[in-house]
PDB file with one MODEL, atoms N, CA, C and O in Angstrom:
MODEL        1
ATOM      1  N   MET A   1     103.710  87.230  98.958  1.00  0.00           N
ATOM      2  CA  MET A   1     104.722  87.137  99.936  1.00  0.00           C
ATOM      3  C   MET A   1     105.967  86.457  99.396  1.00  0.00           C
ATOM      4  O   MET A   1     107.079  86.802  99.794  1.00  0.00           O
ATOM      5  N   ASN A   2     105.798  85.489  98.487  1.00  0.00           N
ATOM      6  CA  ASN A   2     106.910  84.796  97.904  1.00  0.00           C
ATOM      7  C   ASN A   2     107.783  85.779  97.071  1.00  0.00           C
ATOM      8  O   ASN A   2     109.011  85.695  97.057  1.00  0.00           O
ATOM      9  N   PHE A   3     107.089  86.705  96.386  1.00  0.00           N
ATOM     10  CA  PHE A   3     107.771  87.721  95.574  1.00  0.00           C
ATOM     11  C   PHE A   3     108.684  88.561  96.476  1.00  0.00           C
ATOM     12  O   PHE A   3     109.852  88.775  96.149  1.00  0.00           O
ATOM     13  N   LEU A   4     108.155  89.035  97.607  1.00  0.00           N
ATOM     14  CA  LEU A   4     108.931  89.824  98.512  1.00  0.00           C
ATOM     15  C   LEU A   4     110.103  89.113  99.105  1.00  0.00           C
ATOM     16  O   LEU A   4     111.171  89.706  99.262  1.00  0.00           O
ATOM     17  N   THR A   5     109.935  87.818  99.453  1.00  0.00           N
ATOM     18  CA  THR A   5     111.005  87.023  99.959  1.00  0.00           C
ATOM     19  C   THR A   5     112.092  86.837  98.951  1.00  0.00           C
ATOM     20  O   THR A   5     113.276  86.939  99.272  1.00  0.00           O
ATOM     21  N   ASN A   6     111.685  86.554  97.682  1.00  0.00           N
ATOM     22  CA  ASN A   6     112.670  86.370  96.621  1.00  0.00           C
ATOM     23  C   ASN A   6     113.417  87.643  96.302  1.00  0.00           C
ATOM     24  O   ASN A   6     114.603  87.603  95.974  1.00  0.00           O
ATOM     25  N   MET A   7     112.736  88.777  96.393  1.00  0.00           N
ATOM     26  CA  MET A   7     113.377  90.061  96.116  1.00  0.00           C
ATOM     27  C   MET A   7     114.368  90.429  97.180  1.00  0.00           C
ATOM     28  O   MET A   7     115.393  91.030  96.859  1.00  0.00           O
ATOM     29  N   LEU A   8     114.125  90.101  98.439  1.00  0.00           N
ATOM     30  CA  LEU A   8     115.026  90.427  99.551  1.00  0.00           C
ATOM     31  C   LEU A   8     116.120  89.390  99.781  1.00  0.00           C
ATOM     32  O   LEU A   8     117.058  89.643 100.537  1.00  0.00           O
ATOM     33  N   SER A   9     116.015  88.252  99.154  1.00  0.00           N
ATOM     34  CA  SER A   9     117.021  87.153  99.344  1.00  0.00           C
ATOM     35  C   SER A   9     118.255  87.427  98.550  1.00  0.00           C
ATOM     36  O   SER A   9     118.180  87.949  97.438  1.00  0.00           O
ATOM     37  N   ASP A  10     119.425  87.076  99.113  1.00  0.00           N
ATOM     38  CA  ASP A  10     120.639  87.209  98.300  1.00  0.00           C
ATOM     39  C   ASP A  10     120.810  85.955  97.432  1.00  0.00           C
ATOM     40  O   ASP A  10     120.172  84.925  97.650  1.00  0.00           O
ATOM     41  N   SER A  11     121.681  86.087  96.460  1.00  0.00           N
ATOM     42  CA  SER A  11     121.823  85.025  95.505  1.00  0.00           C
ATOM     43  C   SER A  11     122.808  83.948  95.938  1.00  0.00           C
ATOM     44  O   SER A  11     122.900  82.921  95.266  1.00  0.00           O
ATOM     45  N   VAL A  12     123.528  84.128  96.998  1.00  0.00           N
ATOM     46  CA  VAL A  12     124.497  83.169  97.466  1.00  0.00           C
ATOM     47  C   VAL A  12     123.891  82.000  98.195  1.00  0.00           C
ATOM     48  O   VAL A  12     124.065  80.851  97.788  1.00  0.00           O
ATOM     49  N   ASN A  13     123.185  82.276  99.261  1.00  0.00           N
ATOM     50  CA  ASN A  13     122.576  81.189 100.029  1.00  0.00           C
ATOM     51  C   ASN A  13     121.079  81.288 100.260  1.00  0.00           C
ATOM     52  O   ASN A  13     120.506  80.462 100.971  1.00  0.00           O
ATOM     53  N   GLY A  14     120.435  82.291  99.668  1.00  0.00           N
ATOM     54  CA  GLY A  14     118.992  82.397  99.693  1.00  0.00           C
ATOM     55  C   GLY A  14     118.372  82.916 100.972  1.00  0.00           C
ATOM     56  O   GLY A  14     117.161  82.801 101.158  1.00  0.00           O
ATOM     57  N   THR A  15     119.193  83.501 101.881  1.00  0.00           N
ATOM     58  CA  THR A  15     118.653  84.073 103.073  1.00  0.00           C
ATOM     59  C   THR A  15     118.302  85.531 102.844  1.00  0.00           C
ATOM     60  O   THR A  15     118.761  86.129 101.871  1.00  0.00           O
ATOM     61  N   ILE A  16     117.511  86.104 103.706  1.00  0.00           N
ATOM     62  CA  ILE A  16     117.091  87.495 103.620  1.00  0.00           C
ATOM     63  C   ILE A  16     118.327  88.361 103.916  1.00  0.00           C
ATOM     64  O   ILE A  16     118.966  88.220 104.958  1.00  0.00           O
ATOM     65  N   SER A  17     118.644  89.260 102.973  1.00  0.00           N
ATOM     66  CA  SER A  17     119.780  90.137 103.062  1.00  0.00           C
ATOM     67  C   SER A  17     119.428  91.445 103.823  1.00  0.00           C
ATOM     68  O   SER A  17     118.502  92.155 103.432  1.00  0.00           O
ATOM     69  N   SER A  18     120.155  91.748 104.885  1.00  0.00           N
ATOM     70  CA  SER A  18     119.887  92.963 105.608  1.00  0.00           C
ATOM     71  C   SER A  18     120.163  94.198 104.748  1.00  0.00           C
ATOM     72  O   SER A  18     119.487  95.215 104.901  1.00  0.00           O
ATOM     73  N   LYS A  19     121.142  94.122 103.852  1.00  0.00           N
ATOM     74  CA  LYS A  19     121.456  95.207 102.958  1.00  0.00           C
ATOM     75  C   LYS A  19     120.255  95.551 102.055  1.00  0.00           C
ATOM     76  O   LYS A  19     119.934  96.722 101.856  1.00  0.00           O
ATOM     77  N   ARG A  20     119.618  94.539 101.528  1.00  0.00           N
ATOM     78  CA  ARG A  20     118.459  94.765 100.676  1.00  0.00           C
ATOM     79  C   ARG A  20     117.242  95.226 101.485  1.00  0.00           C
ATOM     80  O   ARG A  20     116.442  96.029 101.004  1.00  0.00           O
ATOM     81  N   THR A  21     117.107  94.725 102.692  1.00  0.00           N
ATOM     82  CA  THR A  21     115.996  95.133 103.533  1.00  0.00           C
ATOM     83  C   THR A  21     116.119  96.596 103.929  1.00  0.00           C
ATOM     84  O   THR A  21     115.131  97.328 103.878  1.00  0.00           O
ATOM     85  N   VAL A  22     117.308  97.039 104.321  1.00  0.00           N
ATOM     86  CA  VAL A  22     117.542  98.443 104.689  1.00  0.00           C
ATOM     87  C   VAL A  22     117.278  99.346 103.443  1.00  0.00           C
ATOM     88  O   VAL A  22     116.641 100.393 103.557  1.00  0.00           O
ATOM     89  N   THR A  23     117.775  98.924 102.268  1.00  0.00           N
ATOM     90  CA  THR A  23     117.548  99.688 101.055  1.00  0.00           C
ATOM     91  C   THR A  23     116.062  99.808 100.757  1.00  0.00           C
ATOM     92  O   THR A  23     115.608 100.888 100.379  1.00  0.00           O
ATOM     93  N   LEU A  24     115.296  98.750 100.911  1.00  0.00           N
ATOM     94  CA  LEU A  24     113.862  98.790 100.628  1.00  0.00           C
ATOM     95  C   LEU A  24     113.161  99.751 101.602  1.00  0.00           C
ATOM     96  O   LEU A  24     112.324 100.553 101.187  1.00  0.00           O
ATOM     97  N   LEU A  25     113.499  99.670 102.877  1.00  0.00           N
ATOM     98  CA  LEU A  25     112.932 100.550 103.886  1.00  0.00           C
ATOM     99  C   LEU A  25     113.242 102.015 103.630  1.00  0.00           C
ATOM    100  O   LEU A  25     112.373 102.875 103.775  1.00  0.00           O
ATOM    101  N   ALA A  26     114.544 102.313 103.229  1.00  0.00           N
ATOM    102  CA  ALA A  26     114.930 103.691 102.913  1.00  0.00           C
ATOM    103  C   ALA A  26     114.189 104.172 101.703  1.00  0.00           C
ATOM    104  O   ALA A  26     113.788 105.334 101.644  1.00  0.00           O
ATOM    105  N   PHE A  27     113.990 103.287 100.712  1.00  0.00           N
ATOM    106  CA  PHE A  27     113.216 103.711  99.497  1.00  0.00           C
ATOM    107  C   PHE A  27     111.782 104.035  99.848  1.00  0.00           C
ATOM    108  O   PHE A  27     111.218 105.000  99.332  1.00  0.00           O
ATOM    109  N   LEU A  28     111.176 103.229 100.731  1.00  0.00           N
ATOM    110  CA  LEU A  28     109.824 103.498 101.140  1.00  0.00           C
ATOM    111  C   LEU A  28     109.700 104.821 101.903  1.00  0.00           C
ATOM    112  O   LEU A  28     108.703 105.533 101.781  1.00  0.00           O
ATOM    113  N   MET A  29     110.758 105.141 102.709  1.00  0.00           N
ATOM    114  CA  MET A  29     110.745 106.406 103.421  1.00  0.00           C
ATOM    115  C   MET A  29     110.930 107.567 102.466  1.00  0.00           C
ATOM    116  O   MET A  29     110.304 108.613 102.638  1.00  0.00           O
ATOM    117  N   CYS A  30     111.782 107.403 101.458  1.00  0.00           N
ATOM    118  CA  CYS A  30     111.960 108.464 100.452  1.00  0.00           C
ATOM    119  C   CYS A  30     110.650 108.666  99.706  1.00  0.00           C
ATOM    120  O   CYS A  30     110.247 109.804  99.464  1.00  0.00           O
ATOM    121  N   SER A  31     109.976 107.572  99.335  1.00  0.00           N
ATOM    122  CA  SER A  31     108.744 107.697  98.598  1.00  0.00           C
ATOM    123  C   SER A  31     107.702 108.407  99.469  1.00  0.00           C
ATOM    124  O   SER A  31     106.970 109.268  98.980  1.00  0.00           O
ATOM    125  N   GLY A  32     107.633 108.053 100.748  1.00  0.00           N
ATOM    126  CA  GLY A  32     106.698 108.735 101.636  1.00  0.00           C
ATOM    127  C   GLY A  32     107.015 110.191 101.790  1.00  0.00           C
ATOM    128  O   GLY A  32     106.093 111.007 101.812  1.00  0.00           O
ATOM    129  N   GLY A  33     108.273 110.565 101.897  1.00  0.00           N
ATOM    130  CA  GLY A  33     108.659 111.930 102.007  1.00  0.00           C
ATOM    131  C   GLY A  33     108.316 112.727 100.772  1.00  0.00           C
ATOM    132  O   GLY A  33     107.925 113.890 100.871  1.00  0.00           O
ATOM    133  N   PHE A  34     108.461 112.096  99.571  1.00  0.00           N
ATOM    134  CA  PHE A  34     108.128 112.744  98.333  1.00  0.00           C
ATOM    135  C   PHE A  34     106.646 112.991  98.211  1.00  0.00           C
ATOM    136  O   PHE A  34     106.218 114.055  97.765  1.00  0.00           O
ATOM    137  N   VAL A  35     105.852 111.992  98.612  1.00  0.00           N
ATOM    138  CA  VAL A  35     104.408 112.144  98.569  1.00  0.00           C
ATOM    139  C   VAL A  35     103.950 113.225  99.601  1.00  0.00           C
ATOM    140  O   VAL A  35     103.054 114.021  99.321  1.00  0.00           O
ATOM    141  N   ALA A  36     104.569 113.227 100.755  1.00  0.00           N
ATOM    142  CA  ALA A  36     104.262 114.220 101.793  1.00  0.00           C
ATOM    143  C   ALA A  36     104.567 115.626 101.322  1.00  0.00           C
ATOM    144  O   ALA A  36     103.802 116.545 101.615  1.00  0.00           O
ATOM    145  N   SER A  37     105.680 115.827 100.588  1.00  0.00           N
ATOM    146  CA  SER A  37     106.027 117.152 100.120  1.00  0.00           C
ATOM    147  C   SER A  37     105.051 117.612  99.044  1.00  0.00           C
ATOM    148  O   SER A  37     104.748 118.801  98.946  1.00  0.00           O
ATOM    149  N   ILE A  38     104.568 116.692  98.253  1.00  0.00           N
ATOM    150  CA  ILE A  38     103.590 117.039  97.261  1.00  0.00           C
ATOM    151  C   ILE A  38     102.266 117.461  97.922  1.00  0.00           C
ATOM    152  O   ILE A  38     101.583 118.368  97.445  1.00  0.00           O
ATOM    153  N   CYS A  39     101.920 116.785  99.028  1.00  0.00           N
ATOM    154  CA  CYS A  39     100.676 117.074  99.741  1.00  0.00           C
ATOM    155  C   CYS A  39     100.736 118.354 100.598  1.00  0.00           C
ATOM    156  O   CYS A  39      99.728 118.744 101.188  1.00  0.00           O
ATOM    157  N   GLY A  40     101.915 119.012 100.670  1.00  0.00           N
ATOM    158  CA  GLY A  40     102.023 120.223 101.383  1.00  0.00           C
ATOM    159  C   GLY A  40     102.758 120.179 102.712  1.00  0.00           C
ATOM    160  O   GLY A  40     102.896 121.209 103.372  1.00  0.00           O
ATOM    161  N   TYR A  41     103.233 119.002 103.120  1.00  0.00           N
ATOM    162  CA  TYR A  41     103.968 118.905 104.370  1.00  0.00           C
ATOM    163  C   TYR A  41     105.410 119.317 104.135  1.00  0.00           C
ATOM    164  O   TYR A  41     105.939 119.161 103.034  1.00  0.00           O
ATOM    165  N   ASN A  42     106.033 119.836 105.161  1.00  0.00           N
ATOM    166  CA  ASN A  42     107.415 120.267 105.102  1.00  0.00           C
ATOM    167  C   ASN A  42     108.318 119.102 105.463  1.00  0.00           C
ATOM    168  O   ASN A  42     108.275 118.623 106.596  1.00  0.00           O
ATOM    169  N   VAL A  43     109.132 118.637 104.534  1.00  0.00           N
ATOM    170  CA  VAL A  43     110.064 117.539 104.742  1.00  0.00           C
ATOM    171  C   VAL A  43     111.476 118.156 104.802  1.00  0.00           C
ATOM    172  O   VAL A  43     111.849 118.960 103.948  1.00  0.00           O
ATOM    173  N   ASP A  44     112.234 117.769 105.808  1.00  0.00           N
ATOM    174  CA  ASP A  44     113.598 118.280 105.926  1.00  0.00           C
ATOM    175  C   ASP A  44     114.456 117.752 104.778  1.00  0.00           C
ATOM    176  O   ASP A  44     114.556 116.544 104.566  1.00  0.00           O
ATOM    177  N   SER A  45     115.066 118.668 104.049  1.00  0.00           N
ATOM    178  CA  SER A  45     115.819 118.287 102.868  1.00  0.00           C
ATOM    179  C   SER A  45     117.059 117.441 103.201  1.00  0.00           C
ATOM    180  O   SER A  45     117.438 116.570 102.419  1.00  0.00           O
ATOM    181  N   LYS A  46     117.696 117.696 104.368  1.00  0.00           N
ATOM    182  CA  LYS A  46     118.875 116.929 104.747  1.00  0.00           C
ATOM    183  C   LYS A  46     118.519 115.477 105.062  1.00  0.00           C
ATOM    184  O   LYS A  46     119.248 114.549 104.713  1.00  0.00           O
ATOM    185  N   LEU A  47     117.374 115.307 105.735  1.00  0.00           N
ATOM    186  CA  LEU A  47     116.869 113.961 106.028  1.00  0.00           C
ATOM    187  C   LEU A  47     116.512 113.193 104.763  1.00  0.00           C
ATOM    188  O   LEU A  47     116.821 112.011 104.608  1.00  0.00           O
ATOM    189  N   PHE A  48     115.848 113.919 103.866  1.00  0.00           N
ATOM    190  CA  PHE A  48     115.490 113.287 102.590  1.00  0.00           C
ATOM    191  C   PHE A  48     116.715 112.880 101.787  1.00  0.00           C
ATOM    192  O   PHE A  48     116.789 111.774 101.252  1.00  0.00           O
ATOM    193  N   ASP A  49     117.681 113.803 101.714  1.00  0.00           N
ATOM    194  CA  ASP A  49     118.915 113.501 100.954  1.00  0.00           C
ATOM    195  C   ASP A  49     119.671 112.335 101.561  1.00  0.00           C
ATOM    196  O   ASP A  49     120.183 111.495 100.820  1.00  0.00           O
ATOM    197  N   SER A  50     119.762 112.249 102.899  1.00  0.00           N
ATOM    198  CA  SER A  50     120.487 111.133 103.465  1.00  0.00           C
ATOM    199  C   SER A  50     119.815 109.813 103.203  1.00  0.00           C
ATOM    200  O   SER A  50     120.492 108.808 102.987  1.00  0.00           O
ATOM    201  N   MET A  51     118.502 109.788 103.218  1.00  0.00           N
ATOM    202  CA  MET A  51     117.811 108.513 102.863  1.00  0.00           C
ATOM    203  C   MET A  51     118.006 108.185 101.441  1.00  0.00           C
ATOM    204  O   MET A  51     118.147 107.015 101.085  1.00  0.00           O
ATOM    205  N   MET A  52     118.020 109.211 100.580  1.00  0.00           N
ATOM    206  CA  MET A  52     118.294 108.967  99.147  1.00  0.00           C
ATOM    207  C   MET A  52     119.690 108.396  98.901  1.00  0.00           C
ATOM    208  O   MET A  52     119.872 107.528  98.048  1.00  0.00           O
ATOM    209  N   TYR A  53     120.663 108.886  99.647  1.00  0.00           N
ATOM    210  CA  TYR A  53     122.007 108.340  99.501  1.00  0.00           C
ATOM    211  C   TYR A  53     122.089 106.877 100.000  1.00  0.00           C
ATOM    212  O   TYR A  53     122.837 106.080  99.433  1.00  0.00           O
ATOM    213  N   ILE A  54     121.359 106.535 101.012  1.00  0.00           N
ATOM    214  CA  ILE A  54     121.330 105.151 101.491  1.00  0.00           C
ATOM    215  C   ILE A  54     120.698 104.257 100.348  1.00  0.00           C
ATOM    216  O   ILE A  54     121.191 103.157 100.101  1.00  0.00           O
ATOM    217  N   VAL A  55     119.659 104.713  99.690  1.00  0.00           N
ATOM    218  CA  VAL A  55     119.054 103.937  98.606  1.00  0.00           C
ATOM    219  C   VAL A  55     120.022 103.793  97.475  1.00  0.00           C
ATOM    220  O   VAL A  55     120.172 102.701  96.926  1.00  0.00           O
ATOM    221  N   ILE A  56     120.707 104.901  97.095  1.00  0.00           N
ATOM    222  CA  ILE A  56     121.678 104.843  95.951  1.00  0.00           C
ATOM    223  C   ILE A  56     122.779 103.847  96.289  1.00  0.00           C
ATOM    224  O   ILE A  56     123.121 103.003  95.461  1.00  0.00           O
ATOM    225  N   ALA A  57     123.344 103.932  97.502  1.00  0.00           N
ATOM    226  CA  ALA A  57     124.448 103.054  97.890  1.00  0.00           C
ATOM    227  C   ALA A  57     123.968 101.592  97.969  1.00  0.00           C
ATOM    228  O   ALA A  57     124.665 100.694  97.499  1.00  0.00           O
ATOM    229  N   GLY A  58     122.827 101.355  98.537  1.00  0.00           N
ATOM    230  CA  GLY A  58     122.286 100.024  98.638  1.00  0.00           C
ATOM    231  C   GLY A  58     122.031  99.380  97.287  1.00  0.00           C
ATOM    232  O   GLY A  58     122.334  98.204  97.086  1.00  0.00           O
ATOM    233  N   LEU A  59     121.484 100.137  96.378  1.00  0.00           N
ATOM    234  CA  LEU A  59     121.251  99.624  95.014  1.00  0.00           C
ATOM    235  C   LEU A  59     122.575  99.341  94.306  1.00  0.00           C
ATOM    236  O   LEU A  59     122.697  98.350  93.586  1.00  0.00           O
ATOM    237  N   GLY A  60     123.550 100.199  94.509  1.00  0.00           N
ATOM    238  CA  GLY A  60     124.857 100.013  93.915  1.00  0.00           C
ATOM    239  C   GLY A  60     125.535  98.740  94.421  1.00  0.00           C
ATOM    240  O   GLY A  60     126.065  97.948  93.642  1.00  0.00           O
ATOM    241  N   PHE A  61     125.505  98.563  95.760  1.00  0.00           N
ATOM    242  CA  PHE A  61     126.127  97.334  96.336  1.00  0.00           C
ATOM    243  C   PHE A  61     125.397  96.071  95.914  1.00  0.00           C
ATOM    244  O   PHE A  61     126.016  95.033  95.681  1.00  0.00           O
ATOM    245  N   THR A  62     124.097  96.164  95.818  1.00  0.00           N
ATOM    246  CA  THR A  62     123.329  95.001  95.401  1.00  0.00           C
ATOM    247  C   THR A  62     123.612  94.645  93.966  1.00  0.00           C
ATOM    248  O   THR A  62     123.754  93.471  93.623  1.00  0.00           O
ATOM    249  N   ALA A  63     123.696  95.673  93.112  1.00  0.00           N
ATOM    250  CA  ALA A  63     124.020  95.393  91.692  1.00  0.00           C
ATOM    251  C   ALA A  63     125.444  94.872  91.514  1.00  0.00           C
ATOM    252  O   ALA A  63     125.706  94.063  90.624  1.00  0.00           O
ATOM    253  N   SER A  64     126.354  95.333  92.353  1.00  0.00           N
ATOM    254  CA  SER A  64     127.753  94.848  92.246  1.00  0.00           C
ATOM    255  C   SER A  64     127.896  93.375  92.654  1.00  0.00           C
ATOM    256  O   SER A  64     128.868  92.727  92.265  1.00  0.00           O
ATOM    257  N   GLU A  65     126.962  92.844  93.414  1.00  0.00           N
ATOM    258  CA  GLU A  65     126.991  91.448  93.810  1.00  0.00           C
ATOM    259  C   GLU A  65     126.824  90.564  92.567  1.00  0.00           C
ATOM    260  O   GLU A  65     127.325  89.440  92.554  1.00  0.00           O
ATOM    261  N   LYS A  66     126.174  91.015  91.586  1.00  0.00           N
ATOM    262  CA  LYS A  66     125.921  90.211  90.393  1.00  0.00           C
ATOM    263  C   LYS A  66     127.221  90.011  89.590  1.00  0.00           C
ATOM    264  O   LYS A  66     127.389  89.008  88.896  1.00  0.00           O
ATOM    265  N   PHE A  67     128.152  91.010  89.706  1.00  0.00           N
ATOM    266  CA  PHE A  67     129.352  90.937  88.875  1.00  0.00           C
ATOM    267  C   PHE A  67     130.547  90.413  89.659  1.00  0.00           C
ATOM    268  O   PHE A  67     131.600  90.172  89.069  1.00  0.00           O
ATOM    269  N   ALA A  68     130.416  90.225  90.998  1.00  0.00           N
ATOM    270  CA  ALA A  68     131.498  89.727  91.784  1.00  0.00           C
ATOM    271  C   ALA A  68     131.606  88.209  91.688  1.00  0.00           C
ATOM    272  O   ALA A  68     130.590  87.524  91.569  1.00  0.00           O
ATOM    273  N   LYS A  69     132.802  87.686  91.736  1.00  0.00           N
ATOM    274  CA  LYS A  69     132.969  86.267  91.697  1.00  0.00           C
ATOM    275  C   LYS A  69     132.536  85.625  93.009  1.00  0.00           C
ATOM    276  O   LYS A  69     132.748  86.225  94.063  1.00  0.00           O
ATOM    277  N   SER A  70     131.964  84.485  92.996  1.00  0.00           N
ATOM    278  CA  SER A  70     131.481  83.817  94.182  1.00  0.00           C
ATOM    279  C   SER A  70     132.641  83.161  94.944  1.00  0.00           C
ATOM    280  O   SER A  70     132.423  82.542  95.986  1.00  0.00           O
TER     281      SER A  70
ENDMDL
END
């Protein structure tokens, strides 16, 4: 549980970041959609792509926090 809290906390004041939480949830949904498509379920490609873009943007914004001045 401490690992998950540290992963979702921002580096400024140590609180849980909604940006990181949304990115994690979108990643889990993309992973679930990928596994479902392998198992033979039909996953809407537009829905999958939109969740993938949320993950890409969230990871980009989170990585840019490391290079921004405090």
